[in-house]
Each structure stands twice: as C-alpha cells, then as structure tokens.
C-alpha positions as CSV (number, residue, x, y, z in Angstrom):
1,M,104.9,28.6,11.1
2,K,107.9,29.2,13.2
3,P,107.8,27.8,16.8
4,Q,107.3,30.6,19.5
5,K,109.8,31.1,22.2
6,P,108.7,30.1,25.7
7,I,107.2,33.0,27.6
8,L,108.0,33.3,31.3
9,P,104.7,33.2,33.2
10,I,103.6,36.6,34.3
11,T,103.2,35.5,37.9
12,L,106.9,34.4,38.0
13,L,107.9,37.7,36.6
14,L,105.9,39.6,39.2
15,L,107.4,37.4,42.0
16,S,110.9,38.0,40.7
17,S,110.3,41.8,40.6
18,L,108.9,41.8,44.1
19,F,111.8,39.8,45.4
20,L,114.3,42.3,43.9
21,L,112.4,45.3,45.3
22,S,112.2,43.8,48.7
23,S,115.9,42.9,48.7
24,C,116.8,46.4,47.8
25,F,114.4,47.8,50.4
26,A,115.8,45.6,53.1
27,S,119.4,46.6,52.3
28,T,118.6,50.3,52.7
29,T,116.1,50.2,55.5
30,K,117.5,51.0,59.0
31,S,116.1,49.2,62.0
32,A,114.9,51.7,64.6
33,I,113.4,52.0,68.0
34,V,110.3,54.3,67.8
35,L,109.3,55.9,71.1
36,V,106.0,57.8,71.6
37,G,104.5,59.8,74.5
38,S,103.2,63.1,75.8
39,T,105.1,65.1,78.3
40,P,104.5,68.4,80.2
41,G,105.5,71.6,78.5
42,D,107.1,73.3,81.4
43,S,110.2,75.5,81.5
44,P,112.9,72.7,81.8
45,I,111.7,70.8,78.8
46,K,111.2,73.9,76.7
47,A,114.8,74.9,77.4
48,M,116.0,71.4,76.5
49,L,114.1,71.5,73.2
50,T,115.0,75.2,72.5
51,I,111.3,76.3,72.5
52,P,111.1,80.0,73.5
53,A,110.3,80.4,77.2
54,E,107.3,82.7,76.4
55,T,105.6,80.1,74.2
56,K,102.4,78.8,75.8
57,V,102.9,75.0,76.0
58,D,100.6,72.8,78.1
59,F,102.0,69.5,76.7
60,I,104.2,68.0,74.0
61,K,103.6,65.0,71.9
62,W,106.8,63.0,71.0
63,N,107.6,60.6,68.2
64,L,111.3,59.7,68.5
65,E,113.1,57.3,66.1
66,L,116.4,55.9,67.2
67,S,118.2,54.2,64.3
68,D,120.9,51.6,64.6
69,D,123.4,53.9,62.9
70,N,123.1,56.2,65.9
71,S,121.1,58.8,64.2
72,F,117.7,60.1,65.4
73,I,114.6,61.9,64.1
74,L,112.4,63.6,66.7
75,N,109.0,65.0,65.7
76,I,107.3,67.1,68.4
77,H,103.9,68.6,68.4
78,F,103.1,71.1,71.1
79,G,100.9,74.1,72.1
80,E,98.1,75.2,74.3
81,S,95.7,72.4,75.2
82,K,92.3,72.4,73.4
83,P,89.7,71.7,76.1
84,N,88.1,68.2,76.2
85,T,90.4,66.9,73.5
86,M,93.9,65.4,73.1
87,G,94.8,68.2,70.7
88,F,95.9,71.8,70.6
89,K,94.3,75.2,70.0
90,D,94.9,76.3,66.4
91,N,96.5,72.9,65.8
92,G,99.6,73.8,67.8
93,E,103.1,73.8,66.4
94,N,105.3,71.1,64.8
95,R,109.0,70.8,64.8
96,V,111.5,68.2,63.5
97,L,114.8,67.7,65.2
98,K,117.5,65.5,63.7
99,G,120.9,64.5,64.9
100,T,123.0,61.7,66.4
101,F,123.2,60.0,69.7
102,S,125.7,58.1,71.9
103,V,125.0,55.7,74.7
104,S,126.7,55.5,78.1
105,Q,126.3,53.4,81.2
106,S,125.0,55.0,84.4
107,G,125.0,52.5,87.1
108,S,122.9,49.6,85.9
109,F,121.0,51.4,83.1
110,K,121.9,53.0,79.8
111,V,121.7,56.7,79.1
112,Y,121.1,58.0,75.5
113,H,122.7,61.3,74.7
114,L,120.9,63.0,71.8
115,K,122.5,66.0,70.1
116,S,120.6,67.8,67.4
117,T,122.4,68.9,64.2
118,N,119.7,71.3,63.1
119,S,119.3,73.1,66.5
120,S,121.1,73.4,69.8
121,A,118.9,70.9,71.5
122,K,120.5,68.3,73.8
123,I,118.4,65.5,75.3
124,L,119.2,62.9,77.9
125,L,117.1,59.7,78.0
126,A,117.3,56.8,80.4
127,K,116.5,53.3,79.2
128,L,114.5,51.7,81.9
129,N,113.9,48.5,79.9
130,E,113.4,47.5,76.3
131,N,110.1,49.2,76.1
132,L,110.2,52.1,78.5
133,F,112.5,55.2,78.5
134,H,112.4,58.3,80.7
135,L,113.7,61.8,80.1
136,L,116.5,63.1,82.4
137,T,117.5,66.5,83.7
138,P,120.9,67.9,82.8
139,Q,122.0,66.5,86.2
140,S,120.9,63.0,85.1
141,Q,117.9,62.8,87.4
142,L,114.5,61.4,86.3
143,M,112.4,64.3,85.3
144,I,109.2,64.8,87.4
145,G,105.9,65.3,85.6
146,N,102.6,66.6,86.8
147,G,99.0,65.4,87.3
148,G,98.5,65.5,83.5
149,W,101.6,64.1,81.9
150,S,104.8,62.3,82.8
151,Y,108.3,62.3,81.2
152,S,108.1,58.6,80.3
153,L,108.3,57.6,76.6
154,N,106.9,54.2,75.4
155,R,108.0,51.9,72.7
156,K,105.4,52.2,69.9
157,E,105.7,48.4,69.1
158,P,106.7,46.7,72.4
159,V,109.0,43.7,72.3
160,N,109.7,41.0,74.8
161,S,111.4,42.3,77.9
162,N,113.3,40.8,80.7
163,G,111.2,42.4,83.4
164,I,112.6,45.2,85.5
165,S,116.1,46.2,84.4
166,I,116.8,49.0,86.8
167,P,117.3,49.0,90.5
168,S,115.3,51.3,92.8
169,A,117.4,54.4,93.8
170,I,118.4,54.7,97.4
171,F,116.1,57.2,99.0
172,D,115.1,58.5,102.4
173,E,112.2,56.5,103.8
174,K,111.7,58.7,106.8
175,Y,108.5,60.5,105.9
176,V,104.9,60.2,107.3
177,Q,103.1,61.0,104.0
178,L,103.8,61.2,100.3
179,V,101.4,62.1,97.5
180,F,101.7,61.0,93.9
181,D,99.4,61.8,90.9
182,G,99.1,61.3,87.2
183,R,97.0,60.0,84.3
184,T,97.4,56.6,82.7
185,P,95.8,54.7,79.9
186,C,92.6,52.8,81.0
187,Q,91.9,49.5,79.3
188,E,95.3,47.8,79.9
189,L,95.1,48.3,83.6
190,A,91.4,47.7,83.9
191,S,91.9,44.3,82.1
192,E,93.8,43.1,85.2
193,H,91.4,44.8,87.6
194,P,87.8,44.1,86.7
195,E,86.7,45.5,90.0
196,M,87.4,48.9,88.5
197,N,84.3,48.4,86.3
198,V,85.3,50.7,83.5
199,S,83.4,51.2,80.3
200,Q,84.6,50.2,76.9
201,S,85.0,53.8,76.0
202,C,87.3,54.6,78.9
203,F,90.7,55.7,77.6
204,K,92.4,57.4,80.6
205,L,92.4,57.1,84.4
206,K,93.2,60.0,86.7
207,W,95.1,59.1,89.9
208,K,96.0,60.7,93.3
209,L,97.7,58.3,95.7
210,T,98.4,59.3,99.3
211,L,100.8,57.0,101.3
212,N,100.9,57.2,105.0
213,R,103.5,55.9,107.5
214,D,103.8,55.5,111.2
215,S,105.3,58.7,112.7
216,V,107.7,56.7,115.0
217,N,108.9,53.7,113.0
218,Y,108.0,54.8,109.5
219,L,106.4,51.5,108.7
220,P,103.6,51.7,106.1
221,T,100.1,52.2,107.5
222,T,97.3,53.3,105.3
223,Y,96.8,54.7,101.8
224,T,94.1,56.6,99.9
225,I,93.6,56.5,96.2
226,R,91.3,58.8,94.3
227,K,90.6,57.4,90.9
228,V,88.6,59.2,88.3
229,V,87.1,56.5,86.1
230,D,84.7,57.5,83.3
231,N,84.7,61.0,84.8
232,Q,83.4,59.6,88.1
233,P,85.7,59.9,91.2
234,Q,86.2,56.9,93.3
235,D,87.9,57.0,96.7
236,V,89.5,53.8,98.0
237,T,91.4,53.3,101.3
238,G,93.3,50.4,102.7
239,K,96.7,49.2,103.7
240,W,100.0,49.1,101.7
241,A,103.3,47.3,102.0
242,I,106.9,47.7,100.8
243,I,108.3,44.7,98.9
244,K,112.1,44.5,98.4
245,G,113.2,42.5,95.5
246,T,111.6,40.2,92.9
247,E,112.7,36.9,91.3
248,S,114.1,38.7,88.3
249,N,115.6,41.7,90.1
250,P,116.5,41.6,93.8
251,N,117.4,45.3,93.8
252,V,114.0,46.8,93.2
253,V,111.6,48.3,95.7
254,I,107.8,47.9,95.1
255,Y,104.9,49.5,96.8
256,K,102.0,47.0,96.9
257,I,98.6,48.6,97.4
258,E,96.1,46.3,99.2
259,P,98.6,43.5,99.9
260,D,95.8,41.6,101.7
261,K,93.7,41.4,98.5
262,P,96.0,39.7,96.0
263,D,93.5,39.8,93.1
264,E,93.0,43.6,93.5
265,A,96.5,44.6,94.6
266,I,98.3,47.2,92.6
267,S,102.1,47.1,92.3
268,L,104.2,50.2,91.8
269,L,107.9,50.2,91.1
270,V,109.8,52.8,93.0
271,A,112.1,54.3,90.2
272,D,113.4,56.9,92.6
273,D,112.1,59.4,95.2
274,N,109.8,61.0,92.8
275,I,108.7,58.5,90.2
276,L,106.4,55.4,90.5
277,L,105.8,53.0,87.6
278,F,102.7,50.7,87.4
279,L,103.6,47.0,87.2
280,D,101.4,44.2,85.8
281,K,100.6,40.9,87.4
282,N,104.0,39.5,86.2
283,N,105.9,42.5,87.6
284,E,106.5,43.9,84.1
285,P,106.1,47.6,83.7
286,F,103.0,48.6,81.8
287,I,103.8,50.3,78.5
288,G,101.8,53.4,77.7
289,N,100.9,55.0,74.4
290,K,101.2,58.3,72.6
291,D,98.9,60.1,75.0
292,F,99.7,58.7,78.5
293,S,102.3,56.6,80.3
294,F,101.8,54.4,83.4
295,T,103.8,56.8,85.6
296,L,102.9,58.6,88.8
297,N,104.8,61.8,89.9
298,K,105.4,63.0,93.4
299,R,103.7,66.2,94.4
300,I,105.7,68.8,96.2
301,Q,103.8,69.6,99.4
C-alpha cells in the first residue's frame, strides 16, 4: 500500500482562505465618515437638493457617506410627515446623490463643498468637530432649523473628539429676550439629568427656551424652559449666566442654565446668533442620531 500524502487540515485551509479574502477586502474598502440626521424640508434645502419647490416636504432623512478618496454618496428620504410616527405618508420618496467634495478652511473650522455628478445639487457642510457637522447656506452661514428639526448632522459611529473645535461667532448681545426651540434625543441627556425623571421609552424631548436680559445693562436675568417629557409639558424658571471660554477652547461662549445648581445645570454652546448646541458635563457636544440632533434654533419674533 502506497503511503498517502499529508493532507492540510481543513481548519488551516479555511483560515488561509479567510485571510486572503479579508486582505482583498481591506485593500478595496474605503474608509468613510458616515453622517446621519433629519432636517427640515423648507424651500432653501429643497433648492439645494434640487427637489421641486411644489413638493410637499416636512422633513428629510439624511445618510451621507464621505470617503477618503473625496467622493460621497448621499441617500435622502423625504416627504409629508405621517402623524405620530417618524415616517412619511405613502412611504415618501428616496433619492441617491453621488459626487465629489473638496475641503476649505473658513476661520477655525473646515467647510466641505459637495458637488453632485448625477444632479446639479451643491451642498456646503461645516465641520464643527469630529462628530458633528452643520449645513450652511450659500452665504456660508449656519442654516436655521425649526421647532421640529435642525440642520445638524451627526456621525453615525462617534469617535474620540477634542472637545469644542469652533469659536463662538461674534454677535450682538444687546437684546432683552431671545427664544430658541427644537427637539432632541431623550435618553442621552436624561442620563446626566435624573431630575428630569424620564421613562425608559422616552426617545425625544421638545424644548422652548426663553432667555431674558436686563433692559439697561443687558446682563442675564431669568430664563424659562418649557420641556415636553413623555408628552407632559414641564415649565422651569430660574437664572442663567454667560461663560466665556473653557479649558480646551478659550474662544467659545456658553450659556449656562441654572448656574447656582451645578448638578442640574444645562450648558449650551453658542455656535452663532441663531444656533445653540447642548454640551455634556465634560463640555463636549452631545451627538444626535438619525432622527434628532442636540441643537436649538432661534425663533424669529
């Protein structure tokens, strides 16, 4: 009987095959930043995305992939809101925009210029930090959302960030009252604020923040917050303060709500005249999800 040739163990063969496949996959896979969020569907954003002006759009869901070869793929889902859901009537409409982008420096933050190759869409996006981006107007101003949605986009899989990477814009502080509103995710914020007493099923918070100042010296006086938690409105009043600078960024302005109650205080980064961003206990911007961002928008009075 002839001696049999040694047979390579099946496990070794499988491991070798998997290694080869993973090597090939790694060599062809592009690293990417994936941003998600929901924005209003008003006239400016419809024009930017070449959605016909007559199309009824309450909000737009975004999934934007920015690859390291400066290409992008944007999936948008939009339409008329279906009551009591996060979806659309008749399932809305889907579009895919593809193209390339370039990056420029605007002051201390980067601006991503997206140009579609399968439509005439042109999109400007400000990078606020590694995990948070915000859509810009054609004049490079932060876009203002509404009480339902903002124009912030959030990194789908957040990475370590270096705190606040943008300075607060210079703005006119001579006002006696400002009002901001918006909707944010629930559980992340509530985890730092147990006094909110939210249920485990809470997934969004509705906010209306009114800031008052002295009519002579314009120093902060009182505030009123209306929070809708688990569909129950809560009105809170108290004092607020303006904090200029943090350890990581001396050029930011923060509105601190309830400064005399450190454990309950809420910090809001002033991005510009119209946009406030919620900060966590470490002065890091909260990162939202595909439905809501941690952004408040100024109401025009």
